[in-house]
Phi, psi and omega in degrees: 000131183283167179299319180295322179294317180294318179296321179297325177297326181276322190262348185279071177224146181299319180299321179294320176298320176297316180297313178301315182296332179274320185280319183301316178296324179294313181298316181297318178299315181295315178298313181297320180297314183290326181285313187267323183235038185299334180286345181262137174276183184301313183297314179296318181296318177297317177298319177299317180293322181278348181296318184208142182294332180294333181287338183277339187308298185291324182292332182260334181274318181308317180297340179272349181299317179301329175294327176291321177291318176297321178298315179302313180296310187284333180270313188262331182265311191254349177057049174266087191292316183293318176304312183298321178301312178298317179297312183293314181301312182292321178297322178297316183294324176287326184284330182300308175297328178295316178295317179296322178291335181278347183285000000 
């Protein structure tokens, strides 16, 4: 049995997918913020985002990209169906306010 199969037996749960879908965007946002806007603190970053809707695009969309990569791996490569259900449901819940905020 391969490592992915053993890992899948432990991680193929809806709750684990939800946790990944919540944690990955937070980590991605912090990394992206520090790499691209490291000179701004939280207050300045919030002001920058509210200044113009174009400023929000990369800061709100980029954190959801790791969820898309994990979705590809868990759904098409590894077939972790329960994990994928939690991941997709949570990502949709996170994406709806993102889309509304970008309008």
